[in-house]
C-alpha positions, 0 to 999 in steps of 0.5 A: 324562525323558519327563515332564520333556520334555513338561512343558517343551514345555507350559510353552513353549507356554503362555508363547508363547500368553500373550505373543501374547495380551498383544501382541494387546491392545496398541494398534497403533503409529502414527507421530507426525505429521510436523511442518508448517512454519508458513505465511509471513505476508503482508509489504508489502515489495516494489516496486509499480505502480498507477493512481489517480483522484480529485478536487481542490479548492483556493484562490488569492489571486486574488479568488474563483478556487478551482480544482477538478476531476478527475485520473487518473494512475499511481503507483509505489514501494517498501515495506520492512516491518521484520523482525518488526515491523508498521512499514512504510517506503517511497517513493512517486511519482505523475504525473497528468493533471488538469482542475483550473481556475477563473476569476473577474474575467477571470483563469483558473487551470489545473492540467493536469499534476501529481505528487509524490514522498513518503516514507511510514511506516505500520503494518500490521495483516496485510493492512491498512496505514495510513500517512502521507506527505509530500514534494515536489509539482510542477505545471504551472500556467497563469494567463490574464489577460484582455487581457494574455495567458497564462503557464505555469510549473512550480511545486514545493511541499510535500505531506502526507497519509495513507491506507490500503491493503488487500491483496486478494491477495498481489500486488493491493492497493487504496488510498484517501488524502487529501493537502494541497498548497501550491505556494507563490507565483509571479509570472505575466504580468499578476499577481504573487505567485500562491499556490495550495493544494489538497486532494485525495482519491484511490482506486486499485489497484496490483500489488506485485511479489515475495513 
């Protein structure tokens, strides 16, 4: 009986030692890494406000009068980037102080204030946005005729153009654009049926609200 008891104890000891040795050879358990949620990509959706400056040059049907000059102003608008799409739609408006004028043959044409309200559609390459825009343009046009007098009128016309924007941060972006504007025809004191067209290049910086 004693021999059987001793043999059982020895067998149990050997089994315990073998199990412990096998377990020691197994690699240590490491928990699976926690899942990390992907970072949200940049979106152009949101309201914005900014300032810009540029240069304009144009033409009239009054002899050699071709107004040109600088302008500076502010712009504001709202973009909406379609869900899961690079397409961006929006509306943009601006208002500017201008020093655009020219004179010839005793007639001077000047544009002191102007602005536009335009619809925009663009295509986003992440933080880079290329867009086209078109809408209504308006300007405070002044025509002075030597020996007759000065007449000032607010004119409205149409404008079309395009540009590009780059988001330097989630909120700050820079912009460059070109636009063509046709203010139509208007009668002024001393000269009738005056037409005025304009080319313009602008550069600006804006702040986009929200994220």
